[in-house]
PyMOL CGO cylinders between C-alpha atoms (Angstrom):
from pymol import cmd
from pymol.cgo import CYLINDER

trace = [
    CYLINDER, 60.40, 151.84, 118.75, 62.50, 152.24, 115.61, 0.3, 1, 1, 1, 1, 1, 1,
    CYLINDER, 62.50, 152.24, 115.61, 65.64, 154.30, 115.07, 0.3, 1, 1, 1, 1, 1, 1,
    CYLINDER, 65.64, 154.30, 115.07, 68.29, 154.47, 112.40, 0.3, 1, 1, 1, 1, 1, 1,
    CYLINDER, 68.29, 154.47, 112.40, 70.96, 156.42, 110.59, 0.3, 1, 1, 1, 1, 1, 1,
    CYLINDER, 70.96, 156.42, 110.59, 73.11, 156.01, 107.50, 0.3, 1, 1, 1, 1, 1, 1,
    CYLINDER, 73.11, 156.01, 107.50, 76.39, 157.05, 105.90, 0.3, 1, 1, 1, 1, 1, 1,
    CYLINDER, 76.39, 157.05, 105.90, 76.93, 157.32, 102.14, 0.3, 1, 1, 1, 1, 1, 1,
    CYLINDER, 76.93, 157.32, 102.14, 80.44, 157.48, 100.67, 0.3, 1, 1, 1, 1, 1, 1,
    CYLINDER, 80.44, 157.48, 100.67, 80.47, 157.52, 96.89, 0.3, 1, 1, 1, 1, 1, 1,
    CYLINDER, 80.47, 157.52, 96.89, 77.93, 154.87, 95.88, 0.3, 1, 1, 1, 1, 1, 1,
    CYLINDER, 77.93, 154.87, 95.88, 78.28, 152.77, 99.09, 0.3, 1, 1, 1, 1, 1, 1,
    CYLINDER, 78.28, 152.77, 99.09, 75.59, 153.14, 101.74, 0.3, 1, 1, 1, 1, 1, 1,
    CYLINDER, 75.59, 153.14, 101.74, 75.68, 151.72, 105.26, 0.3, 1, 1, 1, 1, 1, 1,
    CYLINDER, 75.68, 151.72, 105.26, 72.42, 151.95, 107.20, 0.3, 1, 1, 1, 1, 1, 1,
    CYLINDER, 72.42, 151.95, 107.20, 72.19, 151.15, 110.92, 0.3, 1, 1, 1, 1, 1, 1,
    CYLINDER, 72.19, 151.15, 110.92, 68.84, 150.39, 112.47, 0.3, 1, 1, 1, 1, 1, 1,
    CYLINDER, 68.84, 150.39, 112.47, 67.31, 149.29, 115.76, 0.3, 1, 1, 1, 1, 1, 1,
    CYLINDER, 67.31, 149.29, 115.76, 63.90, 147.78, 116.32, 0.3, 1, 1, 1, 1, 1, 1,
    CYLINDER, 63.90, 147.78, 116.32, 62.38, 147.14, 119.71, 0.3, 1, 1, 1, 1, 1, 1,
    CYLINDER, 62.38, 147.14, 119.71, 59.21, 145.10, 119.21, 0.3, 1, 1, 1, 1, 1, 1,
    CYLINDER, 59.21, 145.10, 119.21, 57.32, 145.34, 122.47, 0.3, 1, 1, 1, 1, 1, 1,
    CYLINDER, 57.32, 145.34, 122.47, 54.41, 143.17, 121.48, 0.3, 1, 1, 1, 1, 1, 1,
    CYLINDER, 54.41, 143.17, 121.48, 53.32, 143.00, 117.87, 0.3, 1, 1, 1, 1, 1, 1,
    CYLINDER, 53.32, 143.00, 117.87, 49.64, 143.54, 118.48, 0.3, 1, 1, 1, 1, 1, 1,
    CYLINDER, 49.64, 143.54, 118.48, 48.49, 142.26, 115.10, 0.3, 1, 1, 1, 1, 1, 1,
    CYLINDER, 48.49, 142.26, 115.10, 50.66, 139.10, 115.17, 0.3, 1, 1, 1, 1, 1, 1,
    CYLINDER, 50.66, 139.10, 115.17, 51.24, 139.56, 111.45, 0.3, 1, 1, 1, 1, 1, 1,
    CYLINDER, 51.24, 139.56, 111.45, 52.37, 136.48, 109.57, 0.3, 1, 1, 1, 1, 1, 1,
    CYLINDER, 52.37, 136.48, 109.57, 53.10, 138.51, 106.43, 0.3, 1, 1, 1, 1, 1, 1,
    CYLINDER, 53.10, 138.51, 106.43, 56.60, 138.88, 104.99, 0.3, 1, 1, 1, 1, 1, 1,
    CYLINDER, 56.60, 138.88, 104.99, 58.81, 141.03, 107.27, 0.3, 1, 1, 1, 1, 1, 1,
    CYLINDER, 58.81, 141.03, 107.27, 60.66, 143.84, 105.53, 0.3, 1, 1, 1, 1, 1, 1,
    CYLINDER, 60.66, 143.84, 105.53, 62.11, 147.30, 105.99, 0.3, 1, 1, 1, 1, 1, 1,
    CYLINDER, 62.11, 147.30, 105.99, 60.87, 149.88, 103.54, 0.3, 1, 1, 1, 1, 1, 1,
    CYLINDER, 60.87, 149.88, 103.54, 62.43, 153.17, 102.48, 0.3, 1, 1, 1, 1, 1, 1,
    CYLINDER, 62.43, 153.17, 102.48, 66.15, 152.45, 102.66, 0.3, 1, 1, 1, 1, 1, 1,
    CYLINDER, 66.15, 152.45, 102.66, 67.95, 155.81, 102.28, 0.3, 1, 1, 1, 1, 1, 1,
    CYLINDER, 67.95, 155.81, 102.28, 68.81, 155.07, 98.62, 0.3, 1, 1, 1, 1, 1, 1,
    CYLINDER, 68.81, 155.07, 98.62, 67.69, 152.46, 96.10, 0.3, 1, 1, 1, 1, 1, 1,
    CYLINDER, 67.69, 152.46, 96.10, 69.98, 149.49, 95.54, 0.3, 1, 1, 1, 1, 1, 1,
    CYLINDER, 69.98, 149.49, 95.54, 72.11, 149.28, 92.43, 0.3, 1, 1, 1, 1, 1, 1,
    CYLINDER, 72.11, 149.28, 92.43, 70.61, 147.26, 89.58, 0.3, 1, 1, 1, 1, 1, 1,
    CYLINDER, 70.61, 147.26, 89.58, 73.17, 144.42, 89.85, 0.3, 1, 1, 1, 1, 1, 1,
    CYLINDER, 73.17, 144.42, 89.85, 74.21, 144.42, 93.54, 0.3, 1, 1, 1, 1, 1, 1,
    CYLINDER, 74.21, 144.42, 93.54, 72.31, 143.56, 96.70, 0.3, 1, 1, 1, 1, 1, 1,
    CYLINDER, 72.31, 143.56, 96.70, 74.45, 144.13, 99.83, 0.3, 1, 1, 1, 1, 1, 1,
    CYLINDER, 74.45, 144.13, 99.83, 75.20, 142.43, 103.14, 0.3, 1, 1, 1, 1, 1, 1,
    CYLINDER, 75.20, 142.43, 103.14, 73.72, 142.54, 106.64, 0.3, 1, 1, 1, 1, 1, 1,
    CYLINDER, 73.72, 142.54, 106.64, 75.52, 142.34, 109.96, 0.3, 1, 1, 1, 1, 1, 1,
    CYLINDER, 75.52, 142.34, 109.96, 73.71, 141.79, 113.26, 0.3, 1, 1, 1, 1, 1, 1,
    CYLINDER, 73.71, 141.79, 113.26, 74.80, 143.61, 116.39, 0.3, 1, 1, 1, 1, 1, 1,
    CYLINDER, 74.80, 143.61, 116.39, 72.12, 142.26, 118.70, 0.3, 1, 1, 1, 1, 1, 1,
    CYLINDER, 72.12, 142.26, 118.70, 69.15, 140.03, 117.96, 0.3, 1, 1, 1, 1, 1, 1,
    CYLINDER, 69.15, 140.03, 117.96, 66.82, 138.12, 120.29, 0.3, 1, 1, 1, 1, 1, 1,
    CYLINDER, 66.82, 138.12, 120.29, 64.69, 136.20, 117.81, 0.3, 1, 1, 1, 1, 1, 1,
    CYLINDER, 64.69, 136.20, 117.81, 64.74, 132.40, 117.97, 0.3, 1, 1, 1, 1, 1, 1,
    CYLINDER, 64.74, 132.40, 117.97, 65.78, 132.11, 114.31, 0.3, 1, 1, 1, 1, 1, 1,
    CYLINDER, 65.78, 132.11, 114.31, 68.23, 134.58, 112.78, 0.3, 1, 1, 1, 1, 1, 1,
    CYLINDER, 68.23, 134.58, 112.78, 66.89, 135.86, 109.46, 0.3, 1, 1, 1, 1, 1, 1,
    CYLINDER, 66.89, 135.86, 109.46, 68.82, 136.59, 106.30, 0.3, 1, 1, 1, 1, 1, 1,
    CYLINDER, 68.82, 136.59, 106.30, 67.97, 139.44, 103.93, 0.3, 1, 1, 1, 1, 1, 1,
    CYLINDER, 67.97, 139.44, 103.93, 67.49, 140.22, 100.27, 0.3, 1, 1, 1, 1, 1, 1,
    CYLINDER, 67.49, 140.22, 100.27, 67.05, 143.60, 98.63, 0.3, 1, 1, 1, 1, 1, 1,
    CYLINDER, 67.05, 143.60, 98.63, 65.71, 143.46, 95.11, 0.3, 1, 1, 1, 1, 1, 1,
    CYLINDER, 65.71, 143.46, 95.11, 67.66, 145.39, 92.49, 0.3, 1, 1, 1, 1, 1, 1,
    CYLINDER, 67.66, 145.39, 92.49, 66.82, 149.08, 91.99, 0.3, 1, 1, 1, 1, 1, 1,
    CYLINDER, 66.82, 149.08, 91.99, 64.52, 149.09, 95.03, 0.3, 1, 1, 1, 1, 1, 1,
    CYLINDER, 64.52, 149.09, 95.03, 64.51, 150.57, 98.54, 0.3, 1, 1, 1, 1, 1, 1,
    CYLINDER, 64.51, 150.57, 98.54, 63.00, 147.62, 100.42, 0.3, 1, 1, 1, 1, 1, 1,
    CYLINDER, 63.00, 147.62, 100.42, 64.95, 145.03, 102.45, 0.3, 1, 1, 1, 1, 1, 1,
    CYLINDER, 64.95, 145.03, 102.45, 63.14, 141.68, 102.85, 0.3, 1, 1, 1, 1, 1, 1,
    CYLINDER, 63.14, 141.68, 102.85, 63.79, 139.06, 105.54, 0.3, 1, 1, 1, 1, 1, 1,
    CYLINDER, 63.79, 139.06, 105.54, 63.95, 135.30, 104.89, 0.3, 1, 1, 1, 1, 1, 1,
    CYLINDER, 63.95, 135.30, 104.89, 64.45, 132.22, 107.06, 0.3, 1, 1, 1, 1, 1, 1,
    CYLINDER, 64.45, 132.22, 107.06, 68.22, 131.69, 107.06, 0.3, 1, 1, 1, 1, 1, 1,
    CYLINDER, 68.22, 131.69, 107.06, 69.39, 129.19, 104.44, 0.3, 1, 1, 1, 1, 1, 1,
    CYLINDER, 69.39, 129.19, 104.44, 66.03, 129.10, 102.63, 0.3, 1, 1, 1, 1, 1, 1,
    CYLINDER, 66.03, 129.10, 102.63, 63.85, 131.19, 100.36, 0.3, 1, 1, 1, 1, 1, 1,
    CYLINDER, 63.85, 131.19, 100.36, 60.99, 131.04, 102.91, 0.3, 1, 1, 1, 1, 1, 1,
    CYLINDER, 60.99, 131.04, 102.91, 59.55, 134.41, 103.92, 0.3, 1, 1, 1, 1, 1, 1,
    CYLINDER, 59.55, 134.41, 103.92, 60.39, 135.46, 107.48, 0.3, 1, 1, 1, 1, 1, 1,
    CYLINDER, 60.39, 135.46, 107.48, 57.07, 136.40, 109.08, 0.3, 1, 1, 1, 1, 1, 1,
    CYLINDER, 57.07, 136.40, 109.08, 56.66, 139.68, 110.93, 0.3, 1, 1, 1, 1, 1, 1,
    CYLINDER, 56.66, 139.68, 110.93, 55.27, 137.72, 113.89, 0.3, 1, 1, 1, 1, 1, 1,
    CYLINDER, 55.27, 137.72, 113.89, 58.76, 136.22, 114.40, 0.3, 1, 1, 1, 1, 1, 1,
    CYLINDER, 58.76, 136.22, 114.40, 59.82, 139.61, 115.78, 0.3, 1, 1, 1, 1, 1, 1,
    CYLINDER, 59.82, 139.61, 115.78, 57.14, 139.72, 118.54, 0.3, 1, 1, 1, 1, 1, 1,
    CYLINDER, 57.14, 139.72, 118.54, 58.68, 141.02, 121.80, 0.3, 1, 1, 1, 1, 1, 1,
    CYLINDER, 58.68, 141.02, 121.80, 62.19, 141.00, 120.34, 0.3, 1, 1, 1, 1, 1, 1,
    CYLINDER, 62.19, 141.00, 120.34, 65.09, 143.36, 119.79, 0.3, 1, 1, 1, 1, 1, 1,
    CYLINDER, 65.09, 143.36, 119.79, 66.83, 143.65, 116.45, 0.3, 1, 1, 1, 1, 1, 1,
    CYLINDER, 66.83, 143.65, 116.45, 69.91, 145.82, 115.92, 0.3, 1, 1, 1, 1, 1, 1,
    CYLINDER, 69.91, 145.82, 115.92, 71.82, 145.56, 112.64, 0.3, 1, 1, 1, 1, 1, 1,
    CYLINDER, 71.82, 145.56, 112.64, 73.53, 147.35, 109.80, 0.3, 1, 1, 1, 1, 1, 1,
    CYLINDER, 73.53, 147.35, 109.80, 73.09, 146.83, 106.08, 0.3, 1, 1, 1, 1, 1, 1,
    CYLINDER, 73.09, 146.83, 106.08, 75.75, 147.86, 103.53, 0.3, 1, 1, 1, 1, 1, 1,
    CYLINDER, 75.75, 147.86, 103.53, 74.92, 148.07, 99.85, 0.3, 1, 1, 1, 1, 1, 1,
    CYLINDER, 74.92, 148.07, 99.85, 75.75, 149.82, 96.59, 0.3, 1, 1, 1, 1, 1, 1,
    CYLINDER, 75.75, 149.82, 96.59, 73.47, 152.43, 95.10, 0.3, 1, 1, 1, 1, 1, 1,
    CYLINDER, 73.47, 152.43, 95.10, 73.24, 153.82, 91.59, 0.3, 1, 1, 1, 1, 1, 1,
    CYLINDER, 73.24, 153.82, 91.59, 72.50, 157.28, 92.99, 0.3, 1, 1, 1, 1, 1, 1,
]
cmd.load_cgo(trace, "trace")
């Protein structure tokens, strides 16, 4: 199950989201990401994530490419893609704050 909401004040957006992965049936090893953020990121700024509750063995870090609406996950402290299979049977609650050009 996935849920989320956001608040935009001026050009600052804060998006809250919750994921409850109750068995990732495909066991995907592809790059984990969230698509369709409420607004695209500003061309020179990327934002910050804060975790409220996470049950994965390794806490991921994030990167949103400039002028895009996708948020990609990486192994913390590296540039290694965080695989979608790392979220199997886990809970992930967080918020992401970023600047938008819109």
